[in-house]
C-alpha positions in Angstrom: -50.0 19.7 -34.6 -51.3 22.3 -37.1 -47.8 22.6 -38.6 -47.4 18.9 -38.9 -50.8 18.6 -40.6 -49.8 21.3 -43.0 -46.5 19.5 -43.9 -48.4 16.3 -44.6 -51.0 18.1 -46.8 -48.1 19.5 -48.9 -46.7 16.0 -49.4 -44.1 16.0 -46.6 -43.3 13.1 -44.4 -42.6 13.3 -40.7 -40.6 10.5 -38.9 -41.0 10.5 -35.1 -38.8 8.6 -32.7 -36.1 8.5 -35.4 -32.4 9.0 -34.4 -30.0 10.7 -36.8 -26.8 8.6 -36.6 -24.8 10.3 -39.3 -24.8 13.0 -41.9 -23.1 12.1 -45.2 -20.8 14.9 -46.4 -18.8 14.7 -49.6 -16.7 17.5 -51.0 -18.1 19.8 -48.4 -21.7 19.1 -49.6 -24.4 17.2 -47.8 -25.6 14.2 -49.8 -27.6 12.2 -47.2 -28.3 11.2 -43.6 -28.1 7.9 -41.8 -31.0 7.3 -39.3 -32.4 4.5 -37.2 -34.9 4.0 -39.9 -32.5 3.8 -42.8 -30.6 6.1 -45.2 -32.1 9.1 -46.9 -30.6 10.9 -49.8 -30.8 14.7 -49.4 -28.8 17.8 -50.2 -30.0 19.9 -47.3 -30.2 19.5 -43.5 -31.7 21.9 -41.0 -30.4 21.3 -37.5 -33.3 22.2 -35.1 -32.6 19.4 -32.7 -32.8 21.4 -29.5 -30.8 19.7 -26.6 -28.9 17.6 -29.1 -28.0 20.5 -31.4 -24.2 20.5 -30.7 -24.0 16.7 -31.1 -25.9 16.8 -34.4 -23.7 19.6 -35.7 -20.5 17.7 -34.9 -21.7 15.1 -37.4 -20.9 17.6 -40.2 -17.8 18.9 -38.4 -19.3 22.3 -37.5 -19.2 23.4 -33.8 -22.2 25.2 -32.5 -21.5 26.6 -29.0 -24.7 25.4 -27.3 -25.2 23.6 -24.0 -28.4 22.1 -22.5 -29.7 22.7 -19.0 -32.5 21.0 -17.2 -35.6 22.9 -16.1 -38.3 21.3 -14.0 -42.0 22.1 -14.2 -44.9 21.5 -11.9 -48.7 21.8 -12.5 -51.2 22.4 -9.7 -54.8 21.4 -9.4 -57.3 23.7 -11.0 -58.1 26.9 -9.1 -60.4 29.8 -9.6 -58.8 32.1 -12.2 -57.3 35.2 -10.8 -53.8 35.5 -12.4 -54.2 36.3 -16.1 -50.6 37.0 -17.0 -47.3 35.2 -17.1 -44.8 36.3 -14.4 -41.0 35.9 -14.3 -39.0 36.5 -11.2 -35.4 37.3 -12.0 -34.4 37.5 -8.3 -36.2 34.1 -7.6 -35.1 32.5 -10.9 -38.5 31.1 -11.7 -41.6 31.7 -13.9 -45.3 31.0 -13.5 -48.7 31.4 -15.1 -52.2 30.3 -14.6 -54.0 28.5 -17.5 -57.5 29.2 -18.7 -58.5 26.0 -16.9 -57.2 27.3 -13.6 -54.0 25.2 -13.1 -50.8 27.0 -12.2 -47.7 26.1 -14.2 -44.4 26.9 -12.5 -40.8 26.2 -13.6 -37.2 27.0 -12.9 -33.7 25.8 -13.6 -30.8 25.2 -11.2 -28.0 27.8 -11.6 -25.6 25.4 -9.9 -26.4 22.4 -12.1 -23.9 21.4 -14.8 -25.0 21.2 -18.4 -26.1 17.9 -19.9 -29.2 15.9 -20.8 -31.1 15.1 -17.7 -34.9 14.4 -17.5 -35.0 13.3 -13.9 -37.2 15.1 -11.4 -36.5 15.9 -7.7 -38.6 16.5 -4.6 -36.2 19.3 -3.6 -37.3 21.2 -6.7 -41.0 20.8 -5.6 -40.2 22.1 -2.2 -38.2 25.1 -3.5 -40.8 26.1 -6.1 -43.8 25.7 -3.9 -42.2 27.8 -1.2 -41.7 30.6 -3.7 -45.3 30.3 -4.9 -46.7 30.4 -1.3 -44.5 33.4 -0.5 -46.3 35.3 -3.2 -49.7 33.8 -2.7 -49.9 32.5 1.0 -53.5 31.3 0.5 -52.2 28.6 -1.9 -50.2 26.7 0.8 -52.5 23.7 0.6 -52.7 23.5 -3.1 -52.2 20.0 -4.6 -49.7 19.1 -7.3 -51.0 17.2 -10.3 -47.9 16.8 -12.5 -44.1 17.2 -12.4 -41.7 16.8 -15.3 -38.5 18.2 -16.7 -37.3 19.5 -20.0 -34.2 21.1 -21.5 -33.2 24.6 -22.2 -30.7 24.7 -25.2 -28.6 27.7 -24.3 -26.2 29.8 -26.4 -23.4 31.9 -24.8 -25.5 35.1 -25.1 -28.9 33.4 -24.5 -30.0 34.3 -28.0 -30.8 31.9 -30.9 -28.1 30.8 -33.3 -29.7 30.8 -36.8 -28.0 30.7 -40.2 -26.2 28.5 -42.7 -22.8 27.0 -42.7 -20.0 28.5 -44.8 -18.1 25.2 -44.4 -20.7 22.7 -45.5 -23.1 23.5 -48.3 -26.7 22.6 -47.5 -26.3 22.7 -43.7 -28.5 25.2 -41.9 -29.1 25.6 -38.1 -31.7 27.1 -35.8 -30.6 26.3 -32.3 -29.8 27.7 -28.8 -33.2 29.4 -28.3 -32.5 29.6 -24.5 -36.2 29.1 -23.6 -37.8 31.3 -26.3 -38.2 28.6 -29.0 -41.9 28.3 -29.1 -42.4 32.0 -29.1 -40.2 32.7 -32.1 -40.5 29.4 -34.1 -43.0 30.7 -36.7 -40.9 33.7 -37.6 -37.7 31.6 -37.7 -39.4 29.0 -39.9 -40.4 31.7 -42.4 -36.9 33.2 -42.3 -35.1 29.9 -42.8 -37.4 28.9 -45.7 -36.6 32.2 -47.4 -32.9 31.7 -46.8 -33.0 28.2 -48.3 -35.1 29.2 -51.3 -33.7 32.6 -52.2 -30.3 32.7 -50.5 -31.5 35.6 -48.3 -34.3 36.5 -46.0 -37.0 38.8 -47.4 -38.9 40.0 -44.3 -36.6 39.6 -41.3 -32.9 40.3 -40.9 -31.4 37.3 -39.0 -27.7 38.0 -39.9 -27.0 39.2 -36.3 -28.0 35.7 -35.1 -25.4 33.8 -37.1 -22.8 31.8 -35.2 -20.1 34.1 -36.5 -20.9 36.7 -33.9 -19.1 34.7 -31.3 -15.8 34.6 -33.2 -16.2 38.3 -33.7 -16.8 38.8 -30.0 -20.0 40.6 -30.9 -22.0 39.4 -27.9 -24.7 41.1 -25.9 -26.3 38.7 -23.5 -30.1 38.5 -23.4 -31.2 39.6 -19.9 -34.8 38.3 -19.9 -33.9 34.6 -19.3 -34.2 32.6 -16.1 
């Protein structure tokens, strides 16, 4: 919300619930976008569309090797605070933390599930995740669930972000494939992309190793801290 308020204070406009239906490219340059709320002239597009990043990129003829996978999340009733850190189980393929208000937030993906946009939730997920939680904290076996939802992990082949600018289409930039780390690195990525757009290079952070070209060069080292 703070970032959105800052954008508006600086004269920017934010269109929510607006579908990008086409990106107008002429002579390998972006000249506008077609949306569900009309046509907008522009010479620059930043693809930060998360689960839809590959589809959006195909609108300009650039392939970004991302795929989206569903993760489901549950939230318990408030409990007395006793677990002040976030925990990730690589063997159990789940993560959990307790909020300052006492609720536990737990999430996991399904290694056997095929990629694709899917926001459905399942009782099987609740049973699996609660059993893992109770195995760690047996005294929570009677805890009540308050909420259950799902979201998408936009994954890259090496589970690291894909950030940079297109050599094929002038004015096309991308920041996608965060693989579950988007909120944590978003402020730094925003600053780096702004510098890249304004000055043609980053001034504070080297992001060249995150460019999509690394996959063609087979320069891949998969991030291990992802569940």
